[in-house]
VMD Tcl script that draws the C-alpha trace (Angstrom):
set ca {
  {14.05 59.01 -27.65}
  {16.92 56.52 -27.81}
  {19.75 56.57 -30.25}
  {19.45 55.05 -33.70}
  {21.50 52.07 -32.55}
  {19.24 51.53 -29.50}
  {16.09 51.75 -31.63}
  {17.58 49.26 -34.11}
  {18.50 46.89 -31.28}
  {14.99 47.13 -29.80}
  {13.44 46.39 -33.19}
  {15.79 43.45 -33.67}
  {14.63 41.88 -30.37}
  {10.95 41.91 -31.34}
  {9.46 38.53 -32.28}
  {6.34 38.25 -34.46}
  {3.24 37.02 -32.59}
  {2.88 34.06 -34.97}
  {6.42 32.96 -34.14}
  {5.71 33.20 -30.40}
  {2.55 31.11 -30.73}
  {4.40 28.56 -32.84}
  {7.15 28.36 -30.24}
  {4.61 27.87 -27.44}
  {2.89 25.12 -29.42}
  {6.22 23.33 -29.90}
  {7.01 23.63 -26.19}
  {3.49 22.42 -25.33}
  {3.94 19.40 -27.57}
  {7.27 18.53 -25.98}
  {5.77 18.73 -22.50}
  {2.82 16.46 -23.22}
  {3.12 12.69 -23.13}
  {1.24 10.45 -25.50}
  {-1.53 8.34 -23.96}
  {-2.14 4.92 -25.52}
  {-4.70 2.54 -24.09}
  {-6.39 -0.81 -24.58}
  {-9.22 -2.80 -23.01}
  {-10.14 -6.45 -22.68}
  {-12.85 -8.30 -20.77}
  {-14.58 -11.62 -20.26}
  {-18.08 -11.55 -18.81}
  {-19.70 -14.05 -16.46}
  {-22.35 -12.03 -14.61}
  {-22.56 -8.98 -16.89}
  {-21.93 -6.54 -14.01}
  {-18.55 -5.03 -15.04}
  {-18.60 -1.69 -16.88}
  {-15.86 0.73 -17.89}
  {-15.19 4.28 -19.10}
  {-12.41 5.41 -21.45}
  {-12.48 9.08 -22.46}
  {-9.42 10.90 -23.81}
  {-10.98 14.17 -25.02}
  {-12.00 15.85 -21.74}
  {-11.20 19.56 -21.48}
  {-10.38 21.58 -18.37}
  {-11.23 24.74 -20.31}
  {-14.05 24.54 -22.82}
  {-12.82 25.10 -26.37}
  {-9.13 24.95 -25.41}
  {-7.52 21.78 -26.85}
  {-4.33 22.36 -24.86}
  {-6.30 21.69 -21.66}
  {-7.17 18.11 -22.61}
  {-7.07 15.30 -20.04}
  {-8.07 11.63 -20.01}
  {-10.34 9.55 -17.79}
  {-10.33 5.78 -17.37}
  {-12.53 3.89 -14.93}
  {-13.82 0.45 -14.03}
  {-17.12 -0.17 -12.25}
  {-17.59 -3.69 -10.84}
  {-21.25 -4.08 -9.90}
  {-22.83 -6.51 -7.48}
  {-26.45 -7.42 -6.75}
  {-27.25 -6.22 -10.27}
  {-25.70 -3.78 -12.72}
  {-27.75 -0.63 -12.01}
  {-25.24 1.08 -9.69}
  {-22.32 0.39 -12.04}
  {-24.19 1.80 -15.04}
  {-25.38 4.87 -13.13}
  {-21.87 5.60 -11.86}
  {-20.38 5.19 -15.33}
  {-22.91 7.66 -16.74}
  {-22.86 10.34 -14.01}
  {-19.73 10.22 -11.82}
  {-17.43 12.17 -14.16}
  {-19.85 15.09 -14.47}
  {-20.39 15.20 -10.71}
  {-16.63 15.36 -10.11}
  {-16.07 18.11 -12.69}
  {-19.02 20.15 -11.39}
  {-17.41 20.16 -7.93}
  {-14.29 21.95 -9.22}
  {-14.45 25.75 -9.11}
  {-14.41 27.50 -12.47}
  {-11.53 29.59 -13.75}
  {-8.67 27.68 -12.14}
  {-5.26 27.31 -13.72}
  {-3.91 23.83 -14.33}
  {-1.95 23.56 -11.07}
  {-4.90 24.82 -9.01}
  {-7.21 22.47 -10.90}
  {-5.03 19.49 -10.03}
  {-4.92 20.56 -6.38}
  {-8.74 20.81 -6.33}
  {-9.22 17.32 -7.82}
  {-8.95 15.24 -4.61}
  {-11.73 17.14 -2.86}
  {-13.86 17.19 -6.02}
  {-13.50 13.41 -6.33}
  {-14.80 12.97 -2.78}
  {-17.76 15.25 -3.50}
  {-18.48 13.53 -6.81}
  {-18.43 10.03 -5.32}
  {-20.73 11.02 -2.44}
  {-23.16 12.85 -4.74}
  {-23.33 9.87 -7.12}
  {-24.06 7.55 -4.21}
  {-26.71 9.88 -2.78}
  {-28.49 10.27 -6.11}
  {-28.39 6.56 -6.89}
  {-29.74 5.58 -3.49}
  {-32.66 7.97 -4.01}
  {-33.77 5.74 -6.91}
  {-34.59 2.94 -4.45}
  {-32.39 0.29 -6.11}
  {-30.29 -1.99 -3.94}
  {-27.34 -2.81 -6.19}
  {-23.85 -1.50 -5.53}
  {-20.55 -1.08 -7.33}
  {-16.85 -0.72 -6.76}
  {-15.19 2.17 -8.59}
  {-11.61 2.76 -9.66}
  {-11.47 6.17 -11.34}
  {-8.29 7.49 -12.97}
  {-7.63 11.01 -14.30}
  {-4.47 11.63 -16.34}
  {-3.40 15.22 -17.01}
  {-0.01 15.19 -18.73}
  {2.36 13.54 -16.24}
  {-0.01 13.79 -13.25}
  {-2.13 10.75 -12.41}
  {-4.97 11.01 -9.87}
  {-6.74 7.85 -8.75}
  {-9.88 7.56 -6.59}
  {-11.26 4.20 -5.52}
  {-13.85 2.42 -3.42}
  {-14.04 -1.36 -3.19}
  {-11.55 -3.91 -4.47}
  {-10.93 -3.01 -8.08}
  {-7.35 -1.85 -8.34}
  {-4.97 0.42 -10.25}
  {-1.25 -0.34 -10.35}
  {1.66 1.60 -11.82}
  {4.48 -0.15 -13.67}
  {7.49 2.04 -14.40}
  {10.79 1.70 -16.21}
  {13.07 -0.69 -14.35}
  {10.28 -2.94 -13.16}
  {9.10 -0.96 -10.11}
  {5.43 -1.80 -9.44}
  {3.31 0.21 -7.01}
  {-0.38 0.14 -6.09}
  {-2.25 3.43 -6.45}
  {-5.37 2.11 -4.68}
  {-6.23 0.45 -1.39}
  {-8.48 -2.63 -1.28}
  {-11.55 -2.03 0.89}
  {-12.10 -5.69 1.72}
  {-13.13 -6.37 5.29}
  {-11.11 -9.58 5.28}
  {-7.83 -7.75 4.66}
  {-8.26 -4.18 5.88}
  {-8.12 -3.91 9.67}
  {-8.67 -0.14 9.70}
  {-11.89 -0.52 7.74}
  {-13.18 -3.30 10.01}
  {-12.67 -1.04 13.01}
  {-14.36 1.89 11.29}
  {-17.44 -0.14 10.30}
  {-17.95 -1.58 13.78}
  {-17.43 1.85 15.36}
  {-20.14 3.23 13.05}
  {-22.70 0.60 14.07}
  {-22.10 -2.28 11.67}
  {-21.30 -5.85 12.59}
  {-18.46 -7.77 10.96}
  {-18.43 -11.56 10.84}
  {-18.48 -14.60 8.63}
  {-21.53 -16.35 7.26}
  {-22.96 -18.76 9.82}
  {-24.40 -22.07 8.63}
  {-26.31 -24.87 10.33}
  {-24.55 -26.03 13.46}
  {-22.90 -22.67 14.11}
  {-19.99 -23.13 11.73}
  {-18.67 -19.97 10.05}
  {-17.57 -19.97 6.42}
  {-16.32 -17.56 3.76}
  {-14.74 -14.10 4.03}
  {-15.60 -11.47 6.61}
  {-18.79 -9.60 5.79}
  {-20.67 -6.60 7.10}
  {-24.11 -7.21 8.59}
  {-26.83 -6.44 7.75}
  {-26.46 -7.17 4.07}
  {-23.48 -9.52 4.04}
  {-21.24 -7.29 1.88}
  {-17.53 -8.17 1.82}
  {-16.57 -4.56 1.10}
  {-16.46 -1.57 3.43}
  {-16.77 1.10 0.71}
  {-18.89 1.24 -2.44}
  {-21.41 3.32 -4.34}
  {-25.01 2.18 -3.82}
  {-25.83 -0.74 -1.49}
  {-28.65 1.14 0.24}
  {-29.83 -2.07 1.95}
  {-26.52 -2.62 3.74}
  {-26.27 0.54 5.87}
  {-24.55 3.85 5.30}
  {-21.47 2.87 7.28}
  {-20.58 1.27 3.93}
  {-19.38 4.61 2.57}
  {-18.75 6.03 -0.92}
  {-15.83 8.20 0.24}
  {-12.86 7.21 -1.94}
  {-9.23 6.65 -1.17}
  {-7.42 9.19 -3.35}
  {-3.80 9.17 -4.48}
  {-2.15 11.64 -6.83}
  {1.33 11.13 -8.28}
  {3.50 12.82 -10.87}
  {5.41 10.54 -13.23}
  {8.89 11.30 -14.46}
  {9.25 12.08 -18.16}
  {10.09 8.41 -18.67}
  {6.35 7.75 -18.33}
  {4.81 4.52 -17.10}
  {2.05 1.95 -17.51}
  {-1.22 1.85 -15.57}
  {-3.15 -1.40 -15.21}
  {-6.74 -0.83 -14.02}
  {-8.77 -3.97 -13.41}
  {-11.70 -5.50 -11.55}
  {-11.21 -8.17 -8.90}
  {-11.59 -10.88 -11.53}
  {-7.97 -10.05 -12.32}
  {-6.66 -9.46 -8.81}
  {-8.21 -12.61 -7.34}
  {-6.05 -14.52 -9.83}
  {-2.89 -12.42 -10.17}
  {-0.70 -10.37 -7.87}
  {0.17 -6.84 -8.93}
  {3.71 -7.90 -9.82}
  {2.58 -10.88 -11.88}
  {-0.01 -8.83 -13.77}
  {2.59 -6.19 -14.65}
  {5.23 -8.72 -15.63}
  {2.84 -10.74 -17.81}
  {2.35 -7.92 -20.32}
  {5.61 -5.98 -20.37}
  {6.85 -5.10 -23.84}
  {3.39 -5.40 -25.42}
  {1.36 -2.46 -26.75}
  {-1.59 -1.45 -24.58}
  {-4.34 -3.33 -26.43}
  {-2.41 -6.60 -26.53}
  {-1.26 -6.05 -22.94}
  {-4.87 -5.84 -21.69}
  {-5.74 -9.04 -23.52}
  {-2.67 -10.77 -22.11}
  {-3.53 -9.82 -18.50}
  {-7.07 -11.19 -18.92}
  {-5.72 -14.32 -20.58}
  {-3.26 -14.90 -17.75}
  {-5.98 -14.42 -15.12}
  {-8.28 -16.91 -16.84}
  {-5.45 -19.40 -17.25}
  {-4.69 -19.15 -13.53}
  {-8.20 -19.18 -12.05}
  {-10.75 -19.71 -14.80}
  {-13.77 -17.51 -15.49}
  {-15.31 -17.35 -12.01}
  {-16.20 -13.66 -12.11}
  {-16.47 -10.78 -14.56}
  {-12.90 -10.02 -15.58}
  {-12.08 -6.57 -16.97}
  {-8.75 -4.85 -17.62}
  {-7.70 -1.46 -19.00}
  {-4.04 -0.79 -19.78}
  {-2.89 2.82 -20.22}
  {0.60 3.76 -21.36}
  {1.85 7.27 -20.61}
  {4.61 7.62 -23.19}
  {7.20 10.40 -23.59}
  {6.66 12.64 -26.66}
  {7.77 11.19 -30.01}
  {8.23 7.76 -28.45}
  {5.58 5.35 -29.66}
  {7.15 2.19 -28.26}
  {5.49 0.44 -25.30}
  {7.40 0.16 -22.02}
  {10.33 -2.21 -22.49}
  {10.86 -5.26 -20.28}
  {13.16 -4.58 -17.32}
  {16.64 -6.11 -17.15}
  {16.86 -9.58 -15.62}
  {18.75 -8.26 -12.60}
  {16.48 -5.58 -11.24}
  {15.42 -3.87 -8.07}
  {11.90 -4.97 -7.25}
  {9.83 -2.71 -5.02}
  {7.05 -4.50 -3.23}
  {3.78 -2.61 -3.16}
  {2.61 -1.57 0.30}
  {-0.89 -1.31 1.69}
  {-1.24 2.46 1.98}
  {-2.91 3.33 5.27}
  {-4.66 6.59 5.99}
  {-2.35 9.52 6.57}
  {-2.10 13.23 5.83}
  {-1.68 14.39 2.26}
  {1.87 15.69 2.75}
  {3.27 12.39 4.02}
  {4.80 9.77 1.76}
  {4.99 5.99 1.96}
  {8.30 4.19 2.02}
  {7.60 2.91 -1.49}
  {6.82 6.38 -2.82}
  {10.01 7.75 -1.32}
  {12.02 5.00 -3.00}
  {10.38 5.58 -6.35}
  {10.83 9.32 -6.00}
  {14.49 8.91 -5.09}
  {15.23 7.25 -8.42}
  {13.21 9.81 -10.38}
  {10.30 7.53 -11.20}
  {7.32 9.07 -9.43}
  {6.60 11.92 -7.04}
  {3.73 11.59 -4.58}
  {1.61 14.74 -4.54}
  {-1.39 13.69 -2.41}
  {-2.72 10.70 -0.52}
  {-5.72 10.43 1.79}
  {-8.05 7.61 2.74}
  {-10.07 8.95 5.66}
  {-13.80 8.19 5.66}
  {-14.61 11.45 7.49}
  {-16.01 14.23 5.31}
  {-14.81 16.91 7.73}
  {-11.26 15.77 7.01}
  {-11.72 15.22 3.29}
  {-13.46 18.51 2.46}
  {-11.08 20.63 4.54}
  {-11.51 24.13 5.98}
  {-11.41 26.34 2.90}
  {-14.84 27.74 2.15}
  {-13.82 29.74 -0.94}
  {-14.94 26.87 -3.15}
  {-18.47 27.07 -1.80}
  {-19.45 30.41 -3.26}
  {-21.94 30.06 -6.10}
  {-22.26 32.35 -9.08}
  {-25.49 33.74 -7.62}
  {-23.66 35.00 -4.55}
  {-25.26 32.38 -2.28}
  {-23.45 29.57 -0.56}
  {-23.30 26.19 -2.24}
  {-23.48 22.65 -0.85}
  {-20.03 21.11 -1.21}
  {-21.55 17.75 -2.20}
  {-24.60 18.34 -4.39}
  {-23.66 21.88 -5.57}
  {-27.12 23.30 -4.84}
  {-27.43 26.97 -3.87}
  {-27.99 27.67 -0.19}
  {-29.14 30.79 1.56}
  {-26.77 32.00 4.27}
  {-29.13 30.63 6.94}
  {-29.50 27.21 5.30}
  {-25.94 25.94 5.03}
  {-24.62 23.65 7.76}
  {-20.85 23.59 8.18}
  {-19.23 20.24 7.54}
  {-17.30 20.93 10.77}
  {-20.33 21.47 12.97}
  {-19.92 19.09 15.89}
  {-16.62 17.79 14.49}
  {-13.91 16.69 16.89}
  {-11.34 15.94 14.22}
  {-9.70 19.33 13.96}
  {-9.25 21.81 16.78}
  {-8.62 24.53 14.19}
  {-12.01 24.01 12.56}
  {-14.76 26.47 13.35}
  {-18.39 25.32 13.03}
  {-19.31 28.55 11.24}
  {-16.65 28.01 8.56}
  {-17.27 26.17 5.30}
  {-17.41 24.03 3.36}
  {-21.17 23.91 3.87}
  {-23.69 21.12 3.35}
  {-27.39 21.17 2.67}
  {-29.62 19.42 5.22}
  {-29.83 16.20 3.16}
  {-26.07 15.94 2.69}
  {-25.50 16.71 6.37}
  {-27.85 13.85 7.29}
  {-25.95 11.55 4.96}
  {-22.65 12.62 6.52}
  {-23.96 11.88 10.03}
  {-25.33 8.50 8.93}
  {-22.00 7.50 7.36}
  {-20.26 8.37 10.62}
  {-22.77 6.38 12.68}
  {-24.16 9.47 14.44}
  {-27.75 8.84 13.30}
  {-29.47 5.79 11.84}
  {-29.42 5.63 8.07}
  {-32.38 7.48 6.61}
  {-32.65 5.01 3.75}
  {-35.04 2.13 4.33}
  {-35.78 -0.74 2.02}
  {-39.38 -1.91 2.09}
}
mol new
graphics top color blue
foreach p $ca { graphics top sphere $p radius 0.5 }
foreach p [lrange $ca 0 end-1] q [lrange $ca 1 end] { graphics top cylinder $p $q radius 0.2 }
display resetview
């Protein structure tokens, strides 16, 4: 038993539970930015689709675990692949994340889950026998952390205070991306321009068979599985000054550079900003393609104003084409932005090899039934059924073919086809 003074002091230090909860709620509110967004579009072919969802929950029933998703799907050869991806991709990504993770673990699991979700969406859509395809730019915002996954040539850029513009995606156009040209030809595809009568070649570089200008997409079962659905993924953490994301289909980027698009709408609220970007693109190039734009402002708490225009004399950081590299490396641009407290790069990877993208950790492949689980389609596997993603892999000397993650036979066949090890199992009659 302590003295009367000690007991009084101990009682004085106690804080009612209601006060603690109230304090936590206030701290939570201060930590969370406000997300404002707007959308604008002009249709020519009717193949652009989008997703804007701000009420997603990491933990069911817990409003403090809310996060937002924004995405653009630019279809080609019909709209079926774009619609299917819009309707199913988010669920496939979330189902690939292990249950019961804290927020930091959840964010660390996102890049691999995005790869699994993209590949599963592609696999399921191709099983429907439809030949359309789609680009995807898929953005997840959880407080100050922005994670972007992309295939194709839709793009997401980040505009921050001071006028620094950076690209959070890589264009998978064969014309511009040397690494992707080399990968496609190494996997069995042919890259060349369209030949016309007399042997003349015209237009951009395309992959044959099929004639697709892109090296990555969802769908496109008639082109060959060396056109892969494995996304480039980049994850960054904004400073508490926030920033503006501009997500748009190539109808915008064929007309405007990243810098021009950002500059054209500075100082405007998100809805008006999206309209202004579309208006500027149409003024520059006309309506030659579906043109879709989403603007998302990540705003510090209690600050409802849109990002202000930068001063006239400003440092301008040119966006770089991010090449494939390990997740713990940083581009020159990211280091510059980080140095001035604008953005911190957390993850970046663009490899098209599943063995690299799914990693070595097999703890995420244990199902609730005690069986193993396919890392792509999340189906239960008996211990004798799973095939390691590293089986036969030459990409990591530390990988062991008996270690997970594991794939079912169908997903293993798809992996081998994407890497050019076996002919694609999908045939169009």
